[in-house]
N, CA, C and O atoms as a printed pandas DataFrame, in Angstrom:
     atom_number atom_name residue_name chain_id  residue_number  x_coord  y_coord  z_coord
0              1         N          MET        A               1   78.203    2.498   49.390
1              2        CA          MET        A               1   79.050    1.320   49.334
2              3         C          MET        A               1   80.350    1.683   48.625
3              4         O          MET        A               1   80.343    2.367   47.602
4              5         N          GLN        A               2   81.452    1.219   49.177
5              6        CA          GLN        A               2   82.753    1.554   48.632
6              7         C          GLN        A               2   83.021    0.728   47.381
7              8         O          GLN        A               2   82.737   -0.470   47.347
8              9         N          GLN        A               3   83.568    1.369   46.355
9             10        CA          GLN        A               3   83.858    0.697   45.103
10            11         C          GLN        A               3   85.141   -0.118   45.229
11            12         O          GLN        A               3   86.117    0.335   45.827
12            13         N          ILE        A               4   85.133   -1.311   44.667
13            14        CA          ILE        A               4   86.311   -2.176   44.684
14            15         C          ILE        A               4   87.232   -1.760   43.557
15            16         O          ILE        A               4   86.798   -1.662   42.409
16            17         N          PRO        A               5   88.526   -1.507   43.869
17            18        CA          PRO        A               5   89.446   -1.102   42.806
18            19         C          PRO        A               5   89.712   -2.253   41.837
19            20         O          PRO        A               5   89.549   -3.422   42.188
20            21         N          ASP        A               6   90.123   -1.909   40.612
21            22        CA          ASP        A               6   90.431   -2.969   39.654
22            23         C          ASP        A               6   91.738   -3.656   40.036
23            24         O          ASP        A               6   92.490   -3.153   40.871
24            25         N          MET        A               7   92.003   -4.803   39.425
25            26        CA          MET        A               7   93.170   -5.617   39.777
26            27         C          MET        A               7   94.474   -4.841   39.575
27            28         O          MET        A               7   95.389   -4.955   40.390
28            29         N          GLY        A               8   94.567   -4.064   38.515
29            30        CA          GLY        A               8   95.781   -3.277   38.279
30            31         C          GLY        A               8   96.045   -2.288   39.397
31            32         O          GLY        A               8   97.189   -2.092   39.810
32            33         N          GLU        A               9   94.975   -1.664   39.888
33            34        CA          GLU        A               9   95.099   -0.711   40.992
34            35         C          GLU        A               9   95.526   -1.434   42.265
35            36         O          GLU        A               9   96.368   -0.932   43.011
36            37         N          LEU        A              10   94.954   -2.602   42.516
37            38        CA          LEU        A              10   95.335   -3.370   43.710
38            39         C          LEU        A              10   96.807   -3.770   43.657
39            40         O          LEU        A              10   97.515   -3.698   44.662
40            41         N          ILE        A              11   97.260   -4.191   42.481
41            42        CA          ILE        A              11   98.668   -4.577   42.336
42            43         C          ILE        A              11   99.573   -3.376   42.547
43            44         O          ILE        A              11  100.599   -3.474   43.220
44            45         N          ARG        A              12   99.191   -2.237   41.971
45            46        CA          ARG        A              12  100.004   -1.019   42.136
46            47         C          ARG        A              12  100.095   -0.639   43.613
47            48         O          ARG        A              12  101.178   -0.327   44.107
48            49         N          LEU        A              13   98.960   -0.663   44.321
49            50        CA          LEU        A              13   98.958   -0.318   45.738
50            51         C          LEU        A              13   99.756   -1.320   46.567
51            52         O          LEU        A              13  100.434   -0.939   47.521
52            53         N          ALA        A              14   99.675   -2.592   46.207
53            54        CA          ALA        A              14  100.394   -3.633   46.952
54            55         C          ALA        A              14  101.901   -3.490   46.806
55            56         O          ALA        A              14  102.652   -3.982   47.648
56            57         N          GLN        A              15  102.351   -2.829   45.759
57            58        CA          GLN        A              15  103.781   -2.671   45.520
58            59         C          GLN        A              15  104.364   -1.432   46.189
59            60         O          GLN        A              15  105.578   -1.232   46.160
60            61         N          THR        A              16  103.525   -0.604   46.787
61            62        CA          THR        A              16  104.021    0.584   47.480
62            63         C          THR        A              16  104.565    0.184   48.846
63            64         O          THR        A              16  104.224   -0.886   49.350
64            65         N          PRO        A              17  105.402    1.019   49.457
65            66        CA          PRO        A              17  105.893    0.696   50.801
66            67         C          PRO        A              17  104.754    0.473   51.811
67            68         O          PRO        A              17  104.811   -0.461   52.611
68            69         N          ALA        A              18  103.730    1.321   51.774
69            70        CA          ALA        A              18  102.600    1.151   52.697
70            71         C          ALA        A              18  101.852   -0.139   52.393
71            72         O          ALA        A              18  101.407   -0.832   53.308
72            73         N          GLY        A              19  101.715   -0.458   51.129
73            74        CA          GLY        A              19  101.050   -1.700   50.738
74            75         C          GLY        A              19  101.810   -2.917   51.221
75            76         O          GLY        A              19  101.218   -3.882   51.704
76            77         N          GLN        A              20  103.119   -2.867   51.089
77            78        CA          GLN        A              20  103.949   -3.974   51.568
78            79         C          GLN        A              20  103.852   -4.128   53.085
79            80         O          GLN        A              20  103.804   -5.244   53.602
80            81         N          ARG        A              21  103.825   -3.002   53.789
81            82        CA          ARG        A              21  103.691   -3.067   55.259
82            83         C          ARG        A              21  102.322   -3.602   55.655
83            84         O          ARG        A              21  102.203   -4.356   56.620
84            85         N          LEU        A              22  101.279   -3.211   54.907
85            86        CA          LEU        A              22   99.934   -3.699   55.208
86            87         C          LEU        A              22   99.847   -5.205   54.964
87            88         O          LEU        A              22   99.260   -5.927   55.770
88            89         N          ILE        A              23  100.417   -5.682   53.873
89            90        CA          ILE        A              23  100.415   -7.123   53.585
90            91         C          ILE        A              23  101.157   -7.873   54.690
91            92         O          ILE        A              23  100.684   -8.906   55.164
92            93         N          ALA        A              24  102.306   -7.364   55.096
93            94        CA          ALA        A              24  103.071   -8.014   56.168
94            95         C          ALA        A              24  102.276   -8.031   57.470
95            96         O          ALA        A              24  102.278   -9.031   58.188
96            97         N          LEU        A              25  101.599   -6.928   57.774
97            98        CA          LEU        A              25  100.786   -6.852   58.986
98            99         C          LEU        A              25   99.659   -7.878   58.935
99           100         O          LEU        A              25   99.403   -8.573   59.918
100          101         N          LEU        A              26   98.986   -7.972   57.793
101          102        CA          LEU        A              26   97.900   -8.940   57.647
102          103         C          LEU        A              26   98.410  -10.367   57.806
103          104         O          LEU        A              26   97.753  -11.199   58.432
104          105         N          GLN        A              27   99.574  -10.648   57.244
105          106        CA          GLN        A              27  100.144  -11.986   57.367
106          107         C          GLN        A              27  100.525  -12.283   58.817
107          108         O          GLN        A              27  100.305  -13.387   59.314
108          109         N          LYS        A              28  101.100  -11.282   59.486
109          110        CA          LYS        A              28  101.525  -11.470   60.875
110          111         C          LYS        A              28  100.325  -11.639   61.807
111          112         O          LYS        A              28  100.291  -12.560   62.624
112          113         N          LYS        A              29   99.348  -10.751   61.681
113          114        CA          LYS        A              29   98.181  -10.773   62.576
114          115         C          LYS        A              29   97.175  -11.845   62.191
115          116         O          LYS        A              29   96.499  -12.405   63.054
116          117         N          GLY        A              30   97.073  -12.135   60.892
117          118        CA          GLY        A              30   96.038  -13.041   60.420
118          119         C          GLY        A              30   96.445  -14.494   60.376
119          120         O          GLY        A              30   95.633  -15.386   60.624
120          121         N          GLY        A              31   97.701  -14.731   60.060
121          122        CA          GLY        A              31   98.197  -16.095   59.990
122          123         C          GLY        A              31   97.325  -17.006   59.150
123          124         O          GLY        A              31   96.988  -16.687   58.010
124          125         N          SER        A              32   96.963  -18.139   59.723
125          126        CA          SER        A              32   96.170  -19.125   59.000
126          127         C          SER        A              32   94.761  -18.616   58.697
127          128         O          SER        A              32   94.133  -19.060   57.736
128          129         N          ARG        A              33   94.263  -17.682   59.518
129          130        CA          ARG        A              33   92.935  -17.111   59.267
130          131         C          ARG        A              33   92.928  -16.337   57.956
131          132         O          ARG        A              33   91.941  -16.363   57.221
132          133         N          LEU        A              34   94.025  -15.651   57.663
133          134        CA          LEU        A              34   94.128  -14.904   56.408
134          135         C          LEU        A              34   94.094  -15.860   55.226
135          136         O          LEU        A              34   93.392  -15.610   54.246
136          137         N          GLN        A              35   94.836  -16.942   55.307
137          138        CA          GLN        A              35   94.843  -17.931   54.233
138          139         C          GLN        A              35   93.459  -18.535   54.057
139          140         O          GLN        A              35   93.011  -18.739   52.929
140          141         N          GLN        A              36   92.782  -18.820   55.152
141          142        CA          GLN        A              36   91.440  -19.377   55.067
142          143         C          GLN        A              36   90.480  -18.376   54.422
143          144         O          GLN        A              36   89.618  -18.764   53.633
144          145         N          ALA        A              37   90.624  -17.090   54.754
145          146        CA          ALA        A              37   89.767  -16.059   54.157
146          147         C          ALA        A              37   89.985  -15.985   52.648
147          148         O          ALA        A              37   89.032  -15.827   51.885
148          149         N          ILE        A              38   91.226  -16.097   52.226
149          150        CA          ILE        A              38   91.533  -16.083   50.798
150          151         C          ILE        A              38   90.907  -17.294   50.115
151          152         O          ILE        A              38   90.347  -17.181   49.025
152          153         N          GLU        A              39   91.003  -18.442   50.758
153          154        CA          GLU        A              39   90.404  -19.652   50.203
154          155         C          GLU        A              39   88.878  -19.540   50.167
155          156         O          GLU        A              39   88.247  -19.979   49.205
156          157         N          ASN        A              40   88.288  -18.958   51.204
157          158        CA          ASN        A              40   86.840  -18.753   51.224
158          159         C          ASN        A              40   86.408  -17.868   50.058
159          160         O          ASN        A              40   85.434  -18.166   49.368
160          161         N          ALA        A              41   87.144  -16.775   49.846
161          162        CA          ALA        A              41   86.806  -15.864   48.746
162          163         C          ALA        A              41   86.943  -16.562   47.402
163          164         O          ALA        A              41   86.100  -16.390   46.522
164          165         N          ALA        A              42   87.994  -17.341   47.241
165          166        CA          ALA        A              42   88.203  -18.058   45.986
166          167         C          ALA        A              42   87.076  -19.060   45.726
167          168         O          ALA        A              42   86.724  -19.332   44.578
168          169         N          ALA        A              43   86.515  -19.605   46.814
169          170        CA          ALA        A              43   85.420  -20.568   46.691
170          171         C          ALA        A              43   84.056  -19.883   46.590
171          172         O          ALA        A              43   83.033  -20.550   46.437
172          173         N          GLY        A              44   84.045  -18.549   46.676
173          174        CA          GLY        A              44   82.795  -17.813   46.542
174          175         C          GLY        A              44   82.104  -17.482   47.851
175          176         O          GLY        A              44   81.014  -16.909   47.839
176          177         N          ASP        A              45   82.714  -17.830   48.991
177          178        CA          ASP        A              45   82.118  -17.519   50.296
178          179         C          ASP        A              45   82.664  -16.173   50.770
179          180         O          ASP        A              45   83.544  -16.108   51.628
180          181         N          TYR        A              46   82.122  -15.107   50.193
181          182        CA          TYR        A              46   82.629  -13.767   50.452
182          183         C          TYR        A              46   82.296  -13.266   51.852
183          184         O          TYR        A              46   83.025  -12.439   52.398
184          185         N          ASP        A              47   81.219  -13.747   52.434
185          186        CA          ASP        A              47   80.848  -13.291   53.778
186          187         C          ASP        A              47   81.901  -13.680   54.809
187          188         O          ASP        A              47   82.281  -12.859   55.644
188          189         N          LYS        A              48   82.373  -14.917   54.759
189          190        CA          LYS        A              48   83.412  -15.348   55.703
190          191         C          LYS        A              48   84.708  -14.588   55.455
191          192         O          LYS        A              48   85.366  -14.148   56.398
192          193         N          ALA        A              49   85.074  -14.435   54.187
193          194        CA          ALA        A              49   86.299  -13.722   53.849
194          195         C          ALA        A              49   86.215  -12.276   54.321
195          196         O          ALA        A              49   87.165  -11.747   54.898
196          197         N          LYS        A              50   85.082  -11.647   54.074
197          198        CA          LYS        A              50   84.899  -10.247   54.459
198          199         C          LYS        A              50   84.988  -10.080   55.971
199          200         O          LYS        A              50   85.557   -9.099   56.449
200          201         N          ALA        A              51   84.438  -11.019   56.725
201          202        CA          ALA        A              51   84.474  -10.926   58.185
202          203         C          ALA        A              51   85.907  -10.936   58.702
203          204         O          ALA        A              51   86.252  -10.153   59.587
204          205         N          VAL        A              52   86.737  -11.809   58.162
205          206        CA          VAL        A              52   88.138  -11.886   58.599
206          207         C          VAL        A              52   88.883  -10.624   58.196
207          208         O          VAL        A              52   89.589  -10.029   59.010
208          209         N          PHE        A              53   88.728  -10.212   56.937
209          210        CA          PHE        A              53   89.434   -9.013   56.478
210          211         C          PHE        A              53   88.975   -7.774   57.248
211          212         O          PHE        A              53   89.796   -6.923   57.593
212          213         N          SER        A              54   87.695   -7.667   57.516
213          214        CA          SER        A              54   87.185   -6.513   58.265
214          215         C          SER        A              54   87.810   -6.441   59.645
215          216         O          SER        A              54   88.197   -5.369   60.111
216          217         N          GLU        A              55   87.905   -7.585   60.290
217          218        CA          GLU        A              55   88.513   -7.622   61.626
218          219         C          GLU        A              55   89.986   -7.237   61.569
219          220         O          GLU        A              55   90.450   -6.429   62.373
220          221         N          LEU        A              56   90.719   -7.812   60.624
221          222        CA          LEU        A              56   92.146   -7.534   60.517
222          223         C          LEU        A              56   92.422   -6.086   60.106
223          224         O          LEU        A              56   93.379   -5.475   60.582
224          225         N          LEU        A              57   91.591   -5.547   59.233
225          226        CA          LEU        A              57   91.808   -4.186   58.739
226          227         C          LEU        A              57   91.297   -3.116   59.698
227          228         O          LEU        A              57   91.524   -1.928   59.469
228          229         N          SER        A              58   90.615   -3.516   60.764
229          230        CA          SER        A              58   90.096   -2.538   61.718
230          231         C          SER        A              58   91.099   -2.188   62.811
231          232         O          SER        A              58   90.819   -1.335   63.653
232          233         N          THR        A              59   92.258   -2.831   62.813
233          234        CA          THR        A              59   93.261   -2.520   63.836
234          235         C          THR        A              59   93.832   -1.122   63.589
235          236         O          THR        A              59   93.855   -0.651   62.453
236          237         N          PRO        A              60   94.290   -0.467   64.645
237          238        CA          PRO        A              60   94.869    0.874   64.465
238          239         C          PRO        A              60   96.035    0.899   63.479
239          240         O          PRO        A              60   96.158    1.830   62.683
240          241         N          GLU        A              61   96.896   -0.133   63.532
241          242        CA          GLU        A              61   98.040   -0.180   62.617
242          243         C          GLU        A              61   97.584   -0.254   61.170
243          244         O          GLU        A              61   98.125    0.437   60.308
244          245         N          ALA        A              62   96.592   -1.088   60.904
245          246        CA          ALA        A              62   96.083   -1.235   59.543
246          247         C          ALA        A              62   95.409    0.050   59.081
247          248         O          ALA        A              62   95.549    0.436   57.920
248          249         N          GLN        A              63   94.694    0.705   59.955
249          250        CA          GLN        A              63   93.999    1.942   59.582
250          251         C          GLN        A              63   94.983    3.027   59.158
251          252         O          GLN        A              63   94.710    3.773   58.218
252          253         N          VAL        A              64   96.113    3.122   59.834
253          254        CA          VAL        A              64   97.141    4.105   59.461
254          255         C          VAL        A              64   97.644    3.812   58.045
255          256         O          VAL        A              64   97.774    4.723   57.227
256          257         N          LEU        A              65   97.923    2.552   57.765
257          258        CA          LEU        A              65   98.426    2.173   56.447
258          259         C          LEU        A              65   97.368    2.373   55.365
259          260         O          LEU        A              65   97.693    2.794   54.255
260          261         N          ILE        A              66   96.129    2.082   55.670
261          262        CA          ILE        A              66   95.044    2.278   54.709
262          263         C          ILE        A              66   94.902    3.755   54.367
263          264         O          ILE        A              66   94.711    4.106   53.203
264          265         N          LYS        A              67   94.993    4.609   55.358
265          266        CA          LYS        A              67   94.907    6.050   55.105
266          267         C          LYS        A              67   96.074    6.504   54.213
267          268         O          LYS        A              67   95.900    7.340   53.327
268          269         N          GLU        A              68   97.243    5.950   54.459
269          270        CA          GLU        A              68   98.408    6.287   53.636
270          271         C          GLU        A              68   98.178    5.830   52.191
271          272         O          GLU        A              68   98.507    6.556   51.252
272          273         N          LEU        A              69   97.619    4.643   52.012
273          274        CA          LEU        A              69   97.323    4.158   50.666
274          275         C          LEU        A              69   96.257    4.987   49.985
275          276         O          LEU        A              69   96.350    5.254   48.787
276          277         N          GLU        A              70   95.246    5.397   50.728
277          278        CA          GLU        A              70   94.184    6.232   50.159
278          279         C          GLU        A              70   94.729    7.553   49.654
279          280         O          GLU        A              70   94.218    8.106   48.681
280          281         N          GLY        A              71   95.750    8.058   50.301
281          282        CA          GLY        A              71   96.370    9.300   49.864
282          283         C          GLY        A              71   97.138    9.167   48.573
283          284         O          GLY        A              71   97.455   10.175   47.941
284          285         N          ARG        A              72   97.447    7.946   48.161
285          286        CA          ARG        A              72   98.211    7.699   46.936
286          287         C          ARG        A              72   97.329    7.586   45.708
287          288         O          ARG        A              72   97.839    7.574   44.587
288          289         N          LYS        A              73   96.015    7.501   45.888
289          290        CA          LYS        A              73   95.119    7.314   44.740
290          291         C          LYS        A              73   95.134    8.512   43.837
291          292         O          LYS        A              73   94.438    8.528   42.822
């Protein structure tokens, strides 16, 4: 199982160029579904949130950006 990075690490990654492009991609592709996933997670319904994020992050564009972010660790 993959370890979840701490909040500081997530913020640092989100501020990188690849992180910014990934956030923009998620907003563009996910739209209202992304907002709903965030609300689900905040309410404790992680399964619904995970399903949306998994789908959005499985796109080829997202995978390229994720690999770029992984290289920055």
